[in-house]
Backbone bond lengths (Angstrom), bond angles and torsions (degrees), N, CA, C in turn:
res aa  C-N    CA-C-N  psi(-1)  N-CA   C-N-CA  omega(-1)  CA-C   N-CA-C  phi
1 M - - - 1.435 - - 1.530 109.10 -
2 E 1.302 117.72 134.61 1.459 123.57 -176.80 1.525 109.71 -86.54
3 D 1.329 115.72 135.79 1.473 120.98 178.67 1.520 108.66 -82.10
4 K 1.317 115.88 116.58 1.458 120.83 -177.05 1.530 112.84 -97.94
5 T 1.327 118.37 8.72 1.467 119.82 -179.98 1.513 109.21 -76.21
6 T 1.292 115.24 146.39 1.464 119.88 177.74 1.508 108.09 -121.15
7 T 1.274 114.10 151.75 1.457 119.61 177.39 1.520 107.31 -92.78
8 A 1.308 115.53 119.05 1.463 120.05 179.31 1.515 108.98 -73.64
9 A 1.298 115.19 142.66 1.462 119.82 176.57 1.529 108.27 -64.89
10 V 1.310 114.92 140.30 1.454 119.43 178.46 1.518 107.79 -75.23
11 T 1.316 115.59 120.00 1.456 119.59 178.79 1.508 108.90 -124.03
12 R 1.297 114.91 158.47 1.460 121.58 177.35 1.519 106.67 -118.68
13 P 1.331 116.13 85.57 1.466 116.84 -176.67 1.520 111.25 -59.67
14 D 1.305 113.80 135.42 1.460 120.90 177.23 1.524 114.14 59.20
15 S 1.333 118.17 20.89 1.465 118.42 178.84 1.522 109.65 -75.72
16 F 1.312 115.37 146.49 1.459 119.66 178.97 1.527 110.32 -63.57
17 F 1.327 116.93 -36.28 1.457 120.64 -179.53 1.525 110.73 -58.05
18 D 1.323 117.13 -46.48 1.459 120.77 179.84 1.532 110.53 -64.82
19 H 1.307 115.39 -40.73 1.471 120.32 178.16 1.526 110.42 -60.78
20 L 1.333 116.28 -46.89 1.460 121.07 -179.23 1.519 111.22 -63.84
21 E 1.316 117.12 -42.17 1.463 119.99 179.15 1.529 110.68 -61.13
22 A 1.322 116.76 -44.43 1.464 120.13 178.54 1.532 110.72 -63.55
23 L 1.314 116.20 -40.40 1.465 120.59 178.53 1.526 110.64 -62.27
24 L 1.318 116.64 -47.42 1.467 120.74 -179.52 1.528 111.54 -64.73
25 K 1.323 116.32 -35.68 1.465 120.02 179.57 1.522 112.10 -69.90
26 S 1.310 117.03 -11.26 1.465 119.07 176.38 1.533 110.61 -72.51
27 R 1.324 116.20 -12.85 1.471 121.45 176.29 1.533 108.15 -98.76
28 R 1.308 117.04 117.02 1.460 123.14 -175.96 1.530 112.92 -53.85
29 E 1.332 116.51 -38.00 1.476 118.99 -175.95 1.525 113.30 -69.27
30 F 1.332 117.57 -12.19 1.462 121.44 179.75 1.526 112.95 -99.19
31 V 1.343 117.82 5.68 1.460 121.34 -175.00 1.530 110.16 -120.19
32 A 1.334 115.35 129.88 1.463 121.57 176.76 1.534 108.93 -76.14
33 E 1.319 116.71 166.01 1.462 121.07 179.58 1.516 112.21 -58.38
34 D 1.333 116.59 -32.06 1.472 119.81 -179.22 1.534 112.59 -87.16
35 G 1.338 117.07 6.65 1.459 120.67 176.12 1.519 115.66 92.70
36 R 1.339 116.79 -4.83 1.473 119.65 178.68 1.519 110.67 -72.95
37 L 1.316 115.08 149.62 1.459 120.98 175.44 1.521 108.62 -75.36
38 L 1.320 116.82 129.54 1.463 122.02 178.68 1.524 108.17 -86.11
39 R 1.315 115.33 87.62 1.464 121.17 -174.86 1.525 112.97 -61.26
40 N 1.316 117.69 -35.03 1.466 119.85 178.55 1.532 111.28 -64.73
41 K 1.324 116.10 -38.85 1.472 119.61 177.46 1.529 110.23 -64.44
42 V 1.327 116.37 -40.76 1.460 120.68 178.58 1.526 109.59 -64.31
43 S 1.338 116.49 -43.55 1.468 120.89 179.47 1.520 111.31 -61.63
44 E 1.324 116.95 -42.71 1.470 120.66 178.06 1.522 110.86 -62.24
45 A 1.318 116.30 -43.44 1.466 120.41 179.97 1.526 110.50 -64.20
46 A 1.319 116.51 -39.74 1.466 120.07 179.13 1.526 110.50 -67.82
47 A 1.318 117.34 -41.62 1.465 121.32 -177.85 1.522 111.96 -64.53
48 T 1.328 116.38 -31.50 1.465 119.97 -178.87 1.529 112.18 -96.80
49 L 1.337 116.13 6.75 1.467 121.98 -178.02 1.525 110.74 51.91
50 D 1.316 114.66 48.21 1.458 122.36 -179.08 1.531 110.34 -53.41
51 P 1.334 117.58 122.25 1.469 120.54 -177.48 1.529 113.80 -56.45
52 A 1.331 117.84 -37.66 1.464 120.33 -179.80 1.531 110.75 -65.89
53 L 1.323 116.76 -40.18 1.465 120.47 177.84 1.525 110.26 -66.50
54 L 1.313 117.03 -43.44 1.465 119.89 178.83 1.521 111.41 -62.03
55 R 1.335 117.14 -41.71 1.473 120.14 177.58 1.524 110.54 -62.37
56 L 1.327 116.14 -40.97 1.461 120.91 179.33 1.529 110.58 -60.99
57 L 1.319 116.65 -47.79 1.462 120.68 -178.30 1.520 112.04 -69.74
58 L 1.327 116.69 -40.82 1.465 120.02 179.86 1.528 111.89 -70.00
59 G 1.313 116.60 -24.86 1.452 120.75 -179.85 1.517 113.88 -80.86
60 D 1.312 117.24 -6.56 1.456 122.01 -179.31 1.528 108.83 -111.18
61 A 1.321 117.75 122.77 1.469 121.99 -174.18 1.533 112.63 -58.45
62 K 1.339 117.28 -43.64 1.471 119.28 -178.67 1.523 111.53 -66.96
63 A 1.324 116.99 -43.49 1.465 120.93 -179.73 1.520 110.67 -67.31
64 K 1.326 115.94 -41.28 1.462 119.81 179.60 1.518 110.84 -60.83
65 K 1.331 116.08 -44.68 1.467 120.26 179.60 1.531 111.33 -63.71
66 R 1.318 116.71 -36.93 1.469 121.62 -175.91 1.529 112.89 -77.21
67 F 1.345 116.86 -39.42 1.458 120.72 -171.83 1.521 115.75 -103.10
68 F 1.319 117.64 -20.77 1.452 120.01 -174.40 1.518 109.99 -123.61
69 A 1.305 115.63 134.35 1.467 120.90 -179.95 1.519 109.53 -109.32
70 E 1.309 115.16 148.52 1.454 119.29 172.74 1.524 107.23 -69.21
71 V 1.286 116.67 137.08 1.451 121.26 -177.34 1.524 108.44 -118.05
72 G 1.312 115.71 131.68 1.446 121.17 -179.90 1.514 112.29 -76.45
73 T 1.316 115.64 171.86 1.460 122.35 -177.60 1.520 112.36 -59.31
74 E 1.320 117.06 -42.82 1.473 119.97 -178.32 1.529 111.03 -63.82
75 E 1.333 117.11 -40.46 1.466 120.22 178.13 1.521 110.74 -65.05
76 K 1.346 116.06 -39.34 1.467 119.62 178.30 1.522 110.70 -62.77
77 R 1.327 116.74 -40.83 1.468 119.80 178.80 1.526 110.89 -63.81
78 K 1.330 116.61 -40.64 1.467 120.08 179.39 1.521 110.66 -62.28
79 V 1.332 116.37 -44.81 1.464 120.32 179.66 1.526 110.15 -64.66
80 L 1.323 116.67 -44.16 1.464 120.27 178.17 1.523 110.61 -59.84
81 F 1.327 117.13 -45.36 1.456 120.88 179.06 1.528 110.28 -59.57
82 E 1.340 117.30 -45.13 1.463 120.59 -179.69 1.531 110.67 -61.82
83 L 1.338 116.76 -41.25 1.466 119.77 178.76 1.519 111.88 -65.91
84 L 1.322 115.70 -45.11 1.459 119.28 179.26 1.522 111.03 -64.08
85 D 1.325 115.66 -42.64 1.455 120.56 -179.90 1.529 110.82 -64.55
86 A 1.315 116.05 -42.18 1.461 120.39 -179.78 1.523 111.13 -64.36
87 N 1.310 116.18 -30.80 1.459 120.66 -179.91 1.522 112.69 -96.86
88 M 1.325 116.19 7.80 1.461 124.26 179.21 1.527 112.14 55.32
89 L 1.334 116.34 35.43 1.454 121.06 178.44 1.521 111.32 -100.24
90 Y 1.313 115.90 -4.63 1.450 120.88 -175.02 1.524 110.18 -98.43
91 V 1.297 115.92 135.31 1.461 121.65 173.63 1.524 106.11 -120.85
92 A 1.313 116.93 129.83 1.462 120.81 -179.44 1.523 110.19 -56.85
93 R 1.312 116.15 143.75 1.472 121.73 -179.42 1.522 110.79 -54.84
94 S 1.313 116.62 -39.23 1.464 120.65 -177.88 1.532 112.29 -67.33
95 E 1.336 117.62 -21.21 1.459 121.46 -178.34 1.527 112.91 -102.35
96 M 1.321 116.37 -1.39 1.443 120.94 -172.25 1.533 113.35 -61.82
97 D 1.306 117.38 -39.56 1.456 120.43 -176.15 1.526 113.07 -89.58
98 D 1.318 116.86 2.11 1.457 121.54 178.68 1.528 108.58 -67.09
99 A 1.305 116.51 126.24 1.467 121.51 -178.07 1.526 111.43 -59.89
100 E 1.346 117.46 -31.39 1.463 120.61 -179.35 1.528 112.16 -68.36
101 A 1.339 116.37 -25.57 1.465 119.63 178.88 1.526 110.30 -67.51
102 G 1.345 115.69 -31.09 1.457 120.27 176.44 1.517 113.90 60.52
103 L 1.313 116.50 37.20 1.457 119.44 -178.15 1.525 111.88 -78.35
104 P 1.316 116.25 134.85 1.460 119.32 173.87 1.536 109.83 -68.38
105 E 1.305 116.84 157.06 1.462 121.45 -179.17 1.528 111.84 -57.98
106 A 1.320 117.76 -35.26 1.467 121.26 179.53 1.529 110.54 -61.70
107 D 1.335 117.37 -40.50 1.467 120.92 178.42 1.520 110.91 -67.84
108 K 1.311 116.07 -38.42 1.465 119.85 177.43 1.525 110.10 -64.38
109 A 1.317 116.89 -41.67 1.463 121.28 178.52 1.525 110.36 -62.52
110 F 1.337 116.83 -40.48 1.462 120.55 177.63 1.525 110.39 -61.70
111 T 1.331 116.46 -45.39 1.465 120.31 -179.75 1.518 110.95 -62.21
112 R 1.317 116.51 -41.82 1.474 119.50 178.39 1.524 110.65 -62.77
113 S 1.323 117.08 -41.56 1.466 119.81 179.71 1.535 110.46 -67.67
114 F 1.324 117.06 -33.40 1.459 121.22 177.42 1.530 110.76 -60.67
115 Y 1.310 115.38 -40.05 1.466 120.70 179.90 1.530 112.52 -87.74
116 G 1.320 117.10 3.14 1.454 120.19 177.89 1.519 113.28 76.00
117 E 1.309 116.56 23.18 1.461 121.28 178.61 1.518 109.05 -96.04
118 A 1.288 116.00 155.63 1.492 119.81 -178.80 1.494 111.45 -78.54
């Protein structure tokens, strides 16, 4: 007697992984000729914060919810401060009016607005 049972492919219905793979495969540069996802290409794009990859992920509700968090005002200020400090564009509020700093009025106005001052 012949065994007519078949082994069903293991699937993960509605899994985020499957959703993400399909989303990434919508970008031609992430797909090999045989249809496989080029994970190294995706990793490189993620490591370099590739704008096209970020737009793709931000444009998808499930990916956006999974990978990106809403950030409050205080967190944004901290990140901005770190960026400005890292680029040496930040002058401490206490040093802003120091003549040796030689800050233009526009920079002083920016600093005041950063601190919520008029």
